[in-house]
C-alpha positions as CSV (number, residue, x, y, z in Angstrom):
1,M,-114.8,-64.3,87.0
2,F,-115.7,-66.9,84.2
3,K,-113.2,-67.3,81.5
4,G,-113.8,-68.3,78.0
5,L,-113.0,-71.6,76.9
6,L,-110.1,-72.5,74.6
7,T,-110.7,-74.2,71.2
8,A,-110.5,-77.9,71.1
9,A,-107.3,-77.8,69.0
10,V,-105.5,-75.6,71.8
11,V,-106.8,-77.9,74.6
12,A,-105.5,-81.0,72.6
13,A,-102.2,-79.3,72.4
14,V,-101.9,-78.3,76.0
15,G,-103.6,-81.5,77.4
16,M,-101.6,-83.9,79.6
17,T,-101.2,-87.5,79.4
18,G,-99.7,-88.2,82.9
19,A,-96.2,-89.0,81.5
20,A,-93.4,-86.6,81.0
21,P,-92.3,-86.0,77.2
22,A,-89.0,-87.1,76.2
23,W,-87.2,-83.7,75.4
24,A,-83.5,-84.0,74.5
25,E,-82.7,-80.5,76.0
26,L,-84.5,-81.1,79.2
27,K,-82.3,-81.7,82.3
28,S,-83.6,-82.9,85.6
29,E,-82.2,-84.2,88.8
30,T,-83.5,-85.6,92.0
31,V,-82.7,-83.5,94.9
32,T,-82.3,-84.7,98.5
33,Y,-82.3,-82.0,101.0
34,T,-83.1,-81.5,104.7
35,H,-85.2,-79.4,107.0
36,D,-85.4,-79.6,110.7
37,G,-83.5,-82.7,110.7
38,Q,-85.8,-84.5,108.3
39,E,-84.9,-85.6,104.8
40,F,-87.1,-84.6,101.9
41,T,-86.7,-85.6,98.0
42,G,-87.5,-83.0,95.2
43,Y,-87.1,-82.5,91.6
44,M,-85.3,-79.8,89.5
45,A,-86.1,-79.5,85.9
46,Y,-84.7,-76.9,83.2
47,D,-84.4,-76.7,79.7
48,D,-80.7,-76.2,78.2
49,D,-82.3,-74.9,75.0
50,Y,-82.7,-71.6,77.0
51,E,-79.7,-69.5,77.7
52,G,-78.9,-67.4,80.7
53,M,-80.7,-67.0,84.0
54,R,-84.6,-67.4,84.0
55,P,-87.5,-67.3,86.4
56,G,-87.8,-70.1,89.1
57,V,-91.2,-71.9,89.8
58,I,-91.9,-73.9,92.8
59,V,-94.3,-76.9,92.2
60,V,-96.3,-78.2,95.2
61,H,-97.9,-81.6,94.9
62,E,-101.4,-82.9,95.7
63,W,-102.2,-84.5,99.1
64,W,-101.1,-87.7,97.7
65,G,-97.5,-86.5,98.0
66,H,-94.5,-85.9,95.8
67,D,-95.3,-88.0,92.6
68,E,-94.7,-88.4,89.0
69,Y,-97.5,-85.9,88.2
70,A,-95.7,-83.1,90.1
71,R,-92.6,-83.7,88.3
72,M,-94.5,-83.9,84.9
73,R,-95.6,-80.4,85.7
74,A,-92.1,-79.3,86.5
75,D,-91.1,-80.7,83.1
76,L,-93.6,-78.7,81.4
77,L,-92.8,-75.6,83.1
78,A,-89.0,-76.1,82.2
79,K,-89.9,-76.5,78.5
80,N,-91.7,-73.1,78.7
81,G,-88.4,-71.4,79.8
82,Y,-88.5,-71.8,83.4
83,T,-86.5,-73.7,86.1
84,A,-88.9,-75.7,88.1
85,F,-88.5,-77.5,91.6
86,A,-91.3,-79.9,92.5
87,L,-90.6,-79.8,96.2
88,D,-91.7,-82.5,99.0
89,M,-93.9,-81.3,101.7
90,Y,-94.1,-84.7,103.4
91,G,-90.7,-86.2,103.6
92,T,-88.8,-88.9,101.7
93,G,-90.8,-91.8,100.7
94,K,-94.2,-90.4,102.2
95,L,-96.3,-91.1,99.1
96,A,-99.9,-92.0,99.8
97,E,-101.8,-95.0,98.1
98,H,-105.0,-94.3,100.3
99,P,-106.9,-91.1,101.2
100,S,-106.4,-92.0,105.0
101,D,-102.6,-91.9,104.5
102,A,-102.8,-88.6,102.4
103,K,-104.7,-87.1,105.1
104,A,-102.4,-88.1,107.8
105,F,-99.4,-86.9,105.8
106,M,-101.0,-83.6,105.1
107,M,-102.2,-82.8,108.8
108,E,-98.6,-83.5,110.0
109,S,-97.2,-80.9,107.5
110,V,-99.8,-78.4,108.5
111,E,-100.0,-79.1,112.1
112,K,-97.6,-76.2,113.1
113,S,-97.5,-73.2,110.8
114,E,-93.7,-72.8,111.3
115,R,-93.4,-76.4,109.7
116,L,-95.2,-75.6,106.7
117,V,-93.6,-72.5,106.2
118,G,-90.3,-73.7,106.9
119,R,-90.4,-76.7,104.5
120,F,-91.7,-74.4,101.8
121,E,-88.9,-71.8,102.3
122,T,-86.3,-74.5,102.4
123,A,-87.2,-75.5,98.9
124,L,-87.6,-72.1,97.6
125,N,-84.1,-71.1,98.8
126,L,-82.8,-74.2,96.9
127,L,-84.5,-73.0,93.8
128,R,-83.2,-69.4,94.2
129,K,-79.6,-70.7,94.3
130,H,-79.8,-72.9,91.3
131,P,-77.4,-71.5,88.6
132,T,-80.0,-71.0,86.0
133,V,-82.4,-69.1,88.2
134,N,-82.8,-65.4,88.4
135,P,-83.3,-65.1,92.4
136,Q,-85.3,-62.1,91.9
137,Q,-87.9,-63.7,89.8
138,T,-89.9,-66.6,91.5
139,A,-93.5,-67.9,91.6
140,A,-95.2,-71.0,93.0
141,I,-97.9,-73.2,91.8
142,G,-99.8,-75.8,93.6
143,Y,-102.4,-78.5,93.1
144,C,-105.0,-79.4,95.6
145,F,-103.2,-79.3,98.9
146,G,-100.4,-77.6,97.2
147,G,-102.8,-75.1,95.9
148,A,-103.7,-74.1,99.5
149,V,-100.1,-74.1,100.4
150,V,-98.9,-71.4,97.8
151,L,-102.1,-69.4,98.7
152,N,-101.0,-69.3,102.2
153,M,-97.4,-68.4,101.4
154,A,-98.8,-65.3,99.7
155,R,-101.0,-64.6,102.7
156,I,-97.9,-64.4,104.9
157,G,-96.0,-62.2,102.5
158,A,-93.6,-64.7,101.0
159,N,-91.2,-63.2,98.6
160,L,-92.9,-64.3,95.4
161,D,-93.9,-62.6,92.3
162,G,-97.0,-64.7,91.8
163,V,-98.8,-67.8,93.0
164,V,-101.2,-70.0,91.1
165,S,-103.6,-72.5,92.9
166,F,-105.3,-75.2,90.9
167,H,-108.2,-76.8,92.7
168,G,-106.8,-75.9,96.1
169,N,-108.6,-75.2,99.4
170,L,-109.2,-71.4,99.6
171,S,-109.3,-71.2,103.5
172,K,-106.6,-69.9,105.7
173,M,-103.8,-72.3,107.0
174,V,-101.6,-69.7,108.6
175,E,-102.2,-66.3,110.0
176,S,-101.9,-63.3,107.7
177,T,-99.2,-60.8,108.6
178,D,-99.7,-57.0,108.8
179,N,-97.4,-56.5,105.9
180,P,-99.2,-55.8,102.4
181,I,-99.3,-58.7,100.2
182,L,-97.4,-57.8,97.2
183,T,-97.7,-61.3,95.6
184,K,-100.1,-61.6,92.6
185,V,-102.5,-64.3,92.8
186,Q,-104.3,-66.5,90.4
187,V,-106.9,-69.1,91.3
188,Y,-108.5,-71.7,89.2
189,T,-111.3,-73.7,90.8
190,G,-114.2,-76.1,90.0
191,G,-117.7,-74.9,90.6
192,S,-119.0,-78.5,91.2
193,D,-116.1,-79.1,93.9
194,P,-117.6,-79.9,97.3
195,F,-114.2,-79.5,98.8
196,V,-114.2,-75.8,97.7
197,P,-118.0,-74.8,98.2
198,Q,-119.3,-71.3,96.8
199,E,-119.1,-69.9,100.5
200,Q,-115.4,-70.5,100.5
201,V,-115.0,-68.9,97.2
202,A,-116.9,-65.9,98.2
203,G,-115.1,-65.5,101.4
204,F,-111.8,-65.8,99.6
205,E,-113.0,-63.0,97.1
206,T,-113.9,-60.8,100.2
207,E,-110.6,-61.4,101.9
208,M,-108.5,-60.6,98.7
209,A,-110.6,-57.4,98.1
210,D,-110.4,-56.2,101.6
211,L,-106.6,-56.8,101.6
212,G,-106.0,-55.2,98.2
213,V,-104.6,-58.1,96.7
214,D,-103.9,-58.2,92.8
215,Y,-105.8,-61.5,92.1
216,D,-107.8,-63.3,89.3
217,L,-110.4,-66.0,90.1
218,V,-111.3,-68.5,87.2
219,V,-114.3,-70.9,88.0
220,Y,-115.1,-73.7,85.8
221,P,-119.0,-74.3,86.8
222,W,-119.1,-78.1,85.6
223,A,-115.6,-79.0,87.1
224,K,-115.0,-81.2,90.1
225,H,-112.0,-81.5,92.3
226,S,-108.5,-82.3,91.0
227,F,-109.7,-81.6,87.5
228,T,-106.1,-81.1,86.2
229,S,-105.0,-84.6,87.2
230,P,-105.5,-87.5,84.7
231,A,-105.5,-89.8,87.5
232,S,-108.1,-88.3,89.4
233,T,-111.1,-90.1,87.7
234,E,-109.9,-93.3,88.6
235,R,-109.0,-92.6,92.1
236,G,-112.5,-90.9,92.5
237,K,-114.2,-94.2,91.4
238,K,-111.9,-96.3,93.7
239,F,-112.5,-94.2,96.9
240,D,-115.9,-92.9,96.1
241,L,-114.5,-89.1,96.0
242,P,-115.8,-86.4,93.9
243,L,-112.6,-86.3,91.8
244,E,-112.7,-86.0,87.9
245,Y,-110.3,-85.0,85.4
246,D,-111.5,-82.5,82.8
247,A,-109.5,-81.8,79.7
248,V,-110.9,-78.5,78.9
249,A,-110.5,-77.0,82.5
250,D,-106.9,-78.5,82.5
251,G,-105.7,-77.0,79.1
252,D,-107.5,-73.6,79.8
253,S,-105.9,-73.3,83.2
254,W,-102.4,-74.1,82.2
255,V,-102.5,-71.7,79.3
256,G,-104.0,-68.9,81.8
257,M,-101.0,-69.7,84.1
258,L,-98.5,-69.3,81.2
259,H,-100.0,-66.0,80.3
260,F,-100.0,-65.1,83.8
261,F,-96.3,-65.8,84.1
262,D,-95.6,-63.8,81.0
263,S,-97.1,-60.8,82.4
264,L,-95.2,-61.0,85.7
265,F,-91.7,-61.8,84.0
266,N,-92.2,-59.8,80.7
């Protein structure tokens, strides 16, 4: 489906600068944890201005690794009433400066499906145990590589109310189970993204329809890969990659995600 664009005023209000705003009520902490003998470093954020337990949202980073951009998204979710945990899929200190390093980190994490799933579920369990989180209300969002991760968690029947993929690969990384997929799915993708070609989008739609998944697909025909990240345009030029930030697609997809979460969690 094609979603109507927001007004310029709304987009400007939601648009990101790449730096986390300074909110007095915002609480955050760096969390070091382990999985399968390896250390990982994540980031937990919540807003003390909200009382009681609330839904928890996992944030999965782009293929560059756990960075300030993922933390900024966690902060924004916290300001909207969620506790967010920006996990680490690569391991402490593994933050890529070059696409070759990013590819190597990504391939190591997806080499074995149990490794990918285990790293995600370890982080999800940490989020569920946080004192501000209602463990019965959880979701996950992901960008680029992270978008593919959250979609594949839905495919295997992870206990999540919903997942949202922003410019993520739509192909399978793990084998689906025979269990029904109860997780609701929302996907935002760029129609001018060569990393997610039209054939892949069509295949994803067929897969979701065949499995009876409750899903929503939003395509921005003009948008390229990594359209939500302000750093993507410069990176695209530097490494000759089809990356480009788009404020309209960024703002529209973020507001769409918030509406999606409102419908999930009332």
